[in-house]
C-alpha positions, 0 to 999 in steps of 0.5 A, spaced: 215 075 243 216 068 246 213 066 253 218 062 258 215 058 263 220 060 268 226 064 270 230 058 269 227 057 262 229 064 260 236 064 263 239 065 257 235 072 255 236 074 263 244 074 262 244 078 256 245 085 258 251 090 259 255 092 254 260 088 249 267 090 250 269 087 243 270 093 239 274 096 245 280 096 240 277 101 235 275 106 240 282 106 244 284 108 237 279 113 236 281 116 243 288 116 242 287 119 235 283 125 238 288 126 244 294 126 239 292 130 233 286 134 236 281 137 231 284 134 225 282 127 228 276 129 230 274 132 223 276 126 220 272 121 224 266 126 223 267 125 216 267 117 216 262 116 221 257 122 220 258 123 212 260 130 213 267 133 214 267 140 219 272 145 220 274 150 225 268 154 223 263 149 222 264 144 227 260 149 232 252 150 230 252 157 228 247 163 230 244 162 223 243 155 224 240 156 230 235 162 227 233 157 222 232 151 226 227 156 231 223 157 224 223 150 222 220 147 229 213 148 230 210 153 235 206 148 239 212 143 239 216 149 242 211 151 247 211 143 249 219 143 250 219 150 254 214 146 259 218 140 259 224 144 260 221 148 266 219 141 269 225 138 269 229 144 271 225 145 277 225 138 279 233 138 279 233 144 283 229 142 289 235 141 293 239 146 297 245 148 294 249 149 300 253 144 304 252 143 312 257 146 316 257 147 323 261 150 329 261 146 336 266 147 342 271 151 337 271 146 332 268 147 325 266 141 320 262 140 314 262 141 307 261 146 301 258 144 295 261 146 288 259 145 281 264 143 276 267 148 271 265 145 265 260 139 263 260 136 256 253 133 254 253 127 249 246 127 245 245 121 241 243 122 234 244 115 230 237 113 229 233 118 231 234 125 233 233 125 241 231 132 243 229 129 250 236 127 251 238 134 251 234 136 256 235 130 261 243 131 260 243 139 260 238 141 265 241 137 271 248 141 270 244 147 269 241 146 276 247 145 279 250 151 277 255 149 272 258 155 269 260 152 262 255 147 259 257 144 252 254 139 248 256 134 242 251 131 237 252 127 230 251 131 225 249 126 219 251 129 212 253 135 216 246 137 219 243 137 226 236 136 227 233 143 228 229 141 234 235 139 237 239 145 236 233 149 239 232 145 245 240 146 246 239 153 246 233 153 250 236 150 255 242 154 255 248 150 252 254 155 251 256 151 244 253 145 241 258 142 237 257 137 230 261 131 233 259 124 235 261 117 237 267 116 240 271 122 237 266 126 241 267 123 248 275 124 246 274 131 244 271 133 251 276 129 255 282 132 252 280 138 249 281 140 241 283 146 238 275 147 237 272 143 243 274 145 250 276 140 255 271 138 260 270 136 267 264 131 267 262 128 261 254 125 261 249 123 256 247 116 253 250 113 247 251 107 243 257 102 244 262 106 242 260 112 246 260 108 252 267 104 251 270 111 249 267 114 256 270 108 260 277 109 256 277 117 258 274 116 265 280 119 270 281 124 265 274 126 266 268 124 270 263 121 267 256 119 269 255 112 268 257 106 263 250 105 260 248 100 254 242 098 250 235 101 253 231 096 257 224 095 260 222 090 265 214 090 266 211 087 272 204 085 270 198 082 273 192 079 270 187 085 271 192 090 266 189 092 259 194 088 255 194 094 250 197 098 255 203 093 257 204 091 250 205 098 248 210 099 253 214 093 251 214 096 244 216 103 247 223 101 248 224 095 243 223 100 238 230 103 240 235 099 237 235 091 236 239 090 242 234 093 246 231 089 252 224 088 253 221 083 259 214 082 262 214 078 269 207 075 270 204 070 274 198 069 270 199 064 264 192 066 260 194 074 261 201 072 258 198 069 251 193 075 250 199 079 251 203 075 246 198 076 241 197 084 242 205 085 241 204 082 235 198 086 233 201 092 235 208 090 232 205 090 225 203 097 226 210 100 227 214 104 222 220 102 226 217 094 226 224 091 224 228 094 230 222 092 235 221 085 232 228 083 233 229 086 240 222 082 242 225 076 239 232 076 241 232 080 247 225 080 250 220 075 252 214 074 257 216 070 263 211 066 268 213 067 275 210 064 281 208 070 285 209 077 285 215 076 290 218 072 285 217 077 280 220 082 285 226 078 287 228 077 279 227 085 278 232 086 283 237 081 280 236 084 273 236 091 276 233 094 269 233 101 267 226 102 267 221 098 271 214 098 270 209 096 276 203 095 272 199 092 278 194 093 282 197 094 289 203 097 286 205 102 292 205 095 297 210 092 291 215 099 291 218 098 298 221 091 295 224 094 289 231 095 291 235 096 284 232 100 278 234 106 274 227 108 275 220 106 277 214 107 274 207 106 278 200 104 275 197 103 269 197 110 267 204 111 268 208 109 261 215 109 261 215 115 256 212 120 261 219 119 264 222 120 258 219 127 256 215 130 261 215 128 268 221 131 270 226 125 273 231 124 268 231 119 263 239 118 263 239 111 267 243 105 268 243 099 264 246 092 263 244 091 271 249 097 273 243 100 277 245 096 283 251 101 283 250 107 278 244 112 279 240 116 275 243 122 272 242 128 277 245 135 279 250 131 283 253 128 278 256 135 277 257 137 284 263 136 288 263 136 296 269 139 299 270 138 306 271 144 311 275 144 318 277 149 323 280 149 329 280 154 335 286 155 339 282 151 345 280 145 341 287 144 338 289 144 345 284 139 347 285 134 342 292 135 340 295 130 344 290 125 341 292 127 334 300 126 335 299 119 338 295 117 332 300 120 327 306 117 331 302 110 331 303 110 324 310 112 324 308 119 321 312 124 325 312 130 321 304 129 322 305 129 329 310 135 329 304 139 325 300 139 331 305 139 337 308 145 335 302 148 336 301 145 343 307 149 345 306 154 350 
């Protein structure tokens, strides 16, 4: 892991992020095929990319598969899964469901909140079975009150990891489909003979999933356009380098495009940390992936002080931001752009990935400047509510008529004027 003497020296690394549109044509072709040919195209691409061709009877995980999955999942894991489900669900269900509707002087205004009818959750499974992504995608929709929640996940050689199946069942997924990639996103957006059309598609995925979500946006709502995983750590020299190195690698092991950065104003600590990252890398089962990410998308960057670190963090707008510093509470108000912020030495990023409650489906590639963490609002719609009494329309009517006529919209004006006739 390289040490950069300044942010300017690390400019090339800092420019990296977002997602590459170079494969957009391939994604468009997949989306077009599924849109036009439905199940036939969906099953072809599942065979091509996942190694097994489902059919209308096997594309949905069956009750028998679910029973076998429960038998295969360790009882302690199931207990932990249920605790995590409770934590995540309780967190997303905190806010009131109803909107604010008020009546004053014969004028009722406000909004009502309604969940979407159907949500489609994408659960990645290309390089690892991401059980936690089931919780983080499904439970916000459940907390929002979505009546029908479906999920898609790649089935390598026709099989879905038992823990993923059990997590989906425990979270209340109505149907879990064995389909991944851009073809699954297209199936959710347009519907096929086997997969229902949904209103909102949410969940992380690879570049093809992200480009497919971009392609179908407008046909269905989406949560965000997320790219490779990221972590940015602001660390002072008082931290345990073992902790910081472990946190760097917790994201670097995701895939070779993951980005892991450390900002520190302590040059001596930077050198110690560099050696500690190398030591821990040698012990990782996914060493090749993490090593590549650290080498080509990561680094330790020296900054003048914490002020510069915060300014740089806001510019980068990372998916995960760890404040591994003694005065983390003082620094938090200075952070404007991040998907999630982790405070203090005892809050590694995996706490948020698996258990604490807040969602781990987060904006990446600098999009935390305008996207937000997945939450139940993703699956809710606010509808305006307006009611005028006869007295209220009499009082405000002439003003409304005047405004409508100023725009040349005389039918608008007349709709009010006819109600003013005595």
